[in-house]
C-alpha positions in Angstrom: 87.4 66.2 11.7 90.8 67.3 12.8 91.1 71.1 14.1 93.9 71.9 11.8 94.1 75.8 12.4 93.2 78.3 15.1 90.5 80.8 14.2 91.2 83.9 16.3 87.8 84.7 18.3 86.9 88.2 18.2 87.7 90.3 21.3 85.4 93.2 21.6 85.3 94.4 25.4 82.6 97.0 26.0 83.4 99.8 28.0 80.8 101.2 30.3 81.3 104.4 31.9 79.6 106.5 34.4 80.7 110.0 35.8 79.2 111.3 38.9 79.7 114.7 40.6 78.9 115.2 44.3 78.5 118.4 46.3 81.5 118.5 48.4 79.6 119.8 51.6 76.4 117.7 51.5 77.4 114.8 49.4 74.4 115.2 47.3 74.8 114.0 43.7 74.5 117.1 41.4 75.3 115.7 37.9 75.7 112.5 36.2 77.1 111.3 32.5 77.4 108.0 30.9 79.3 106.9 27.9 80.8 104.1 26.1 84.5 103.6 24.8 86.4 102.1 22.0 89.5 99.9 22.0 92.3 101.2 19.9 93.0 99.6 16.6 96.6 98.7 17.7 95.5 96.9 20.8 92.6 95.0 19.2 94.3 94.2 15.8 98.0 93.7 17.1 98.4 93.2 20.8 95.6 90.9 21.0 97.0 88.6 18.2 100.4 88.9 19.3 99.3 87.6 22.8 97.7 84.5 21.3 100.7 83.7 19.2 102.8 83.7 22.2 100.8 80.4 23.1 102.9 78.9 20.2 106.4 80.4 20.5 106.9 80.6 24.1 109.7 78.8 25.7 111.0 77.2 22.4 114.8 76.2 22.7 115.4 78.1 19.4 113.9 81.4 19.1 111.0 81.1 21.7 110.1 83.9 23.6 107.2 84.7 26.1 106.0 87.6 24.2 102.8 88.0 26.3 105.1 88.7 29.2 106.8 91.4 27.2 103.4 93.3 26.4 103.3 96.1 29.0 100.0 97.2 30.9 98.2 99.3 28.2 95.5 100.1 30.4 97.7 101.6 33.2 96.5 105.1 33.4 93.0 106.7 32.9 93.5 110.3 31.6 90.8 113.0 31.3 91.4 115.6 28.6 89.5 118.3 26.9 89.7 116.6 23.5 86.4 116.9 21.7 86.9 115.8 18.1 84.9 112.9 16.8 85.7 109.3 17.6 87.5 107.6 14.7 88.4 104.1 16.0 90.1 102.9 12.9 92.5 105.6 13.0 92.9 107.3 16.3 96.0 106.5 18.2 97.4 109.5 20.1 96.2 111.0 23.4 95.0 114.4 22.6 93.9 117.5 24.5 94.8 119.3 27.7 95.1 117.0 30.5 92.7 117.8 33.3 93.0 114.8 35.5 94.3 111.2 35.7 94.5 108.2 38.0 96.5 104.8 37.7 94.8 101.6 37.9 97.7 99.5 39.7 97.7 101.5 42.8 95.9 104.1 45.2 96.8 107.6 45.9 96.5 110.3 48.7 97.9 113.5 48.4 97.7 117.0 47.1 98.5 116.6 43.3 95.8 118.6 41.6 95.4 116.3 38.7 95.6 112.8 40.3 92.6 110.9 41.5 92.7 107.2 43.0 91.8 103.9 42.3 89.1 102.8 44.8 89.9 99.3 45.9 86.9 98.7 48.2 84.4 99.2 45.2 86.5 97.9 42.3 86.8 94.2 41.4 88.2 92.2 38.5 87.2 88.7 37.3 86.9 86.9 33.8 83.8 88.6 33.2 84.3 92.2 34.0 87.0 94.7 35.1 85.0 97.1 37.2 87.2 100.1 38.0 86.2 103.0 40.4 88.1 106.2 40.6 87.7 108.9 43.1 88.8 112.4 42.6 88.6 114.9 45.7 87.6 118.4 45.4 91.1 119.8 44.8 91.8 117.3 41.9 90.7 117.0 38.5 89.2 120.3 38.2 88.4 121.9 34.8 86.4 120.9 31.6 86.8 117.4 30.2 85.2 115.7 27.3 87.5 112.5 26.7 88.5 109.6 28.8 91.6 107.9 27.6 93.5 104.8 28.9 97.2 104.6 28.1 100.0 102.4 29.0 103.0 102.4 31.1 106.6 103.7 30.1 107.4 102.4 26.4 104.7 102.6 23.7 104.9 98.8 23.3 107.2 96.6 25.2 109.9 96.5 27.6 113.4 95.7 26.3 112.2 94.6 23.0 115.2 96.3 21.2 117.5 93.5 22.5 115.1 90.7 23.2 112.6 90.7 20.2 114.8 91.3 17.0 113.4 88.4 15.4 109.8 89.7 15.4 110.0 92.9 14.0 111.4 94.4 10.9 114.4 96.6 11.1 115.1 98.2 7.8 117.7 100.8 9.2 120.1 101.0 11.8 120.1 103.9 14.5 119.2 107.4 13.3 118.3 110.7 15.2 115.4 112.2 13.3 113.1 111.5 10.5 110.1 112.8 8.4 107.5 111.4 6.4 106.8 113.7 3.3 105.0 113.2 0.0 105.4 109.4 0.1 109.0 109.4 1.0 110.8 108.8 4.2 113.6 111.3 5.1 116.1 110.2 7.7 118.9 112.2 9.6 121.6 109.7 10.3 125.4 109.3 10.8 128.0 108.5 8.0 127.7 104.8 8.8 123.8 104.9 9.9 124.8 102.2 12.5 125.6 104.4 15.3 124.2 107.0 17.6 121.4 106.9 20.2 117.8 106.2 20.1 117.0 109.5 21.7 119.8 112.1 21.2 122.9 113.2 19.4 123.5 115.1 16.0 123.8 113.6 12.5 125.5 115.1 9.4 124.0 113.0 6.5 120.3 113.0 5.0 119.0 109.9 3.3 115.7 109.5 1.4 114.0 106.2 1.2 110.6 105.1 -0.4 108.2 103.3 1.8 110.0 99.9 1.1 113.1 101.4 2.5 114.9 101.6 -0.9 117.4 104.3 -0.7 116.8 107.1 -3.4 119.1 109.9 -2.4 121.9 110.8 0.1 123.3 114.1 0.9 126.2 115.1 3.4 125.2 118.0 5.3 127.4 121.1 5.8 127.2 120.4 9.7 125.6 118.0 12.3 121.9 118.6 13.0 119.6 117.2 15.7 116.3 117.5 14.0 114.6 118.8 10.8 111.2 119.9 9.1 110.2 120.1 5.7 107.6 122.8 4.5 106.8 123.1 1.1 110.0 123.0 -1.0 112.2 124.1 1.9 114.0 121.9 4.6 114.8 123.5 8.0 117.3 121.9 10.4 117.7 122.6 14.0 121.4 122.7 15.4 122.7 122.5 19.1 124.0 125.7 18.7 123.0 129.2 20.2 124.8 131.4 17.5 123.3 129.5 14.6 120.6 127.3 15.8 118.5 127.0 12.5 119.6 126.2 9.0 117.3 126.1 5.7 118.0 124.7 2.2 115.9 123.9 -0.7 114.6 120.3 -0.4 116.3 119.1 -3.6 119.7 120.2 -2.3 119.8 119.9 1.4 123.7 119.8 1.3 123.5 123.6 0.5 121.9 124.4 3.9 122.9 127.9 5.3 122.1 129.4 8.5 118.7 131.3 9.3 119.0 134.7 10.8 117.3 134.1 14.1 118.3 134.3 18.0 116.1 132.0 20.3 115.1 133.5 23.4 117.7 133.2 26.4 120.2 132.5 23.6 119.4 128.5 24.0 120.6 125.8 21.5 117.8 124.5 19.2 117.2 120.7 19.7 113.8 120.2 17.8 111.8 121.9 15.0 108.4 121.3 13.5 105.9 123.2 11.4 102.1 123.2 12.6 100.7 124.5 9.5 100.8 128.4 10.4 104.1 128.6 12.6 107.5 127.1 13.6 107.8 125.4 16.8 111.3 125.2 18.1 112.4 123.2 21.2 115.8 124.4 22.9 117.8 124.0 25.8 120.1 126.0 28.2 119.6 126.4 31.9 116.3 124.4 31.1 114.2 123.7 28.1 112.0 126.0 26.4 109.5 125.8 23.6 109.5 128.8 21.1 106.9 129.7 18.6 108.1 131.5 15.5 106.4 133.2 12.7 107.3 132.3 9.0 110.0 135.0 9.1 111.4 133.6 12.4 110.1 136.3 14.7 109.6 134.9 18.1 105.5 135.1 18.9 105.6 133.0 22.0 108.1 131.4 24.4 107.3 129.0 27.1 109.9 127.4 29.7 109.3 123.7 30.5 111.0 122.2 33.2 111.7 118.5 34.5 113.0 117.4 31.0 116.4 115.4 31.1 119.4 117.2 29.6 119.3 115.7 26.2 117.4 116.4 23.0 113.9 117.3 22.7 113.0 116.4 19.2 109.5 117.6 18.1 106.9 116.1 15.7 103.2 117.2 14.9 101.2 114.4 14.2 97.3 114.7 13.4 97.1 118.2 15.3 99.1 116.9 18.4 102.5 118.3 19.4 104.9 115.4 20.3 108.3 115.7 22.1 110.8 112.8 22.1 113.0 113.1 25.1 114.4 110.6 27.8 112.1 112.0 30.3 109.1 110.2 31.1 106.4 111.4 33.5 104.9 108.6 35.4 101.6 110.3 34.9 100.7 110.3 31.1 103.8 110.8 28.9 102.9 114.4 28.9 105.7 116.9 30.0 103.7 120.1 29.8 99.8 120.2 30.4 99.2 123.7 29.8 101.0 123.0 26.3 99.3 119.8 25.4 102.8 118.4 24.9 102.8 114.8 24.6 105.9 112.6 25.4 106.9 109.6 23.7 109.2 107.9 26.1 112.1 105.5 24.9 112.2 104.1 22.3 111.5 107.4 20.5 110.3 107.4 17.1 111.4 109.1 13.7 108.1 109.3 11.9 104.6 107.6 11.0 103.4 106.4 7.6 100.5 104.4 6.9 99.6 102.4 10.0 103.3 102.1 11.0 105.8 104.1 13.0 109.4 104.0 12.2 111.7 104.2 15.4 115.1 105.8 15.8 116.8 102.4 16.3 115.3 101.5 12.9 112.7 99.1 13.7 109.2 99.5 12.1 106.1 99.0 14.7 102.5 99.4 14.6 102.0 102.9 15.6 100.3 103.1 19.0 99.9 105.4 22.0 96.4 104.9 23.3 94.6 101.7 24.4 91.0 103.2 24.5 89.0 106.3 24.2 85.6 107.4 25.3 84.1 110.7 24.2 81.2 112.2 26.1 78.1 113.6 24.5 78.8 116.8 26.3 81.7 118.2 28.3 81.7 117.8 32.1 82.8 120.8 34.3 84.4 119.8 37.9 85.1 122.6 40.4 86.6 122.5 43.9 82.9 122.5 45.1 82.6 118.9 43.9 84.0 115.5 44.4 83.9 113.1 41.4 83.5 109.3 41.1 84.3 107.6 37.6 83.0 104.2 37.3 84.5 102.2 34.3 83.8 98.7 33.3 85.5 96.4 30.6 82.8 93.8 30.0 84.8 90.9 28.6 82.5 88.7 26.6 85.0 86.6 25.2 85.8 85.0 28.7 82.5 83.2 29.0 82.4 81.8 25.6 83.4 78.2 24.6 
């Protein structure tokens, strides 16, 4: 019988993880924990299939592309956090919790970073059956209490230069916009008059459009000013404006064009760049000499303020997804896409996203992509506490059953 079609084989790498703590002075093992991981839905259901499709479409004279070569290293960085929420492999897609430590898989490290461990090249190996990775954390690094081990990728969420090289493979219902929100089954987008200009990460816009999930335009509003970001709470919509004198505006959701300034002054008289509601308070990002994150109560009284450094001078839009505060900027820490470990502030690097809905995320450039941020997660049965009295060794194996089949 002729082989008429390809059946995708199941790819279910098993993650086997061992964490060992050793007394710094004696070298004696004082604790050991073992666990397993899950591979994120985006990696297993999307990237794996995309890689296989690349066998058929690569190097074709018309429309061909080596899409496998465009997929970034999604297992570039091991991250330890204090996240303790139950595992949910079908729905988890974000790195959560305060960062306790990290280590890269593509290079070693020897230095004073209090978070960073190193890949142990002497004890690690890779073949078609197993990826055996050993990470060493000296006494000064990775100290704290952690319960989750994540793997995340490098730089872009999905691919490198995909906006210009892969337009035929992804749906692009919109053009460039600067901010978005999914609310009550509708997609709200802050865009320009033409909705075809602007940056994927910064800028202001003066038009609000409302779409259904099939991107049929339902409403369009001309706003009284150009805004950088917005949030919807109940029947109100709140806008962030790049201004120190009138940084926030508010309007009824059914009439955004009638937005008026909110009586508020941000600390240090900074300009607002992003706004989000976390369920109990507003969180506003703003910029001046540096960037800051300000928490405001429902009456816009400042209740907490934190300066955050090392951000690019552009905008810093905020999103609150599944209990995690996200910031979208040009800045990318080579560590873990996190710009403030103390604030558990995750950074989505370029291309930034407008919002998520269902299993998708809508990007500022107008493309719809599978939502993805983590490649895998392992949850420990109990937290591990590391102090400067201990060194730590993490042994992490990916067992690749599929490599030995057939």
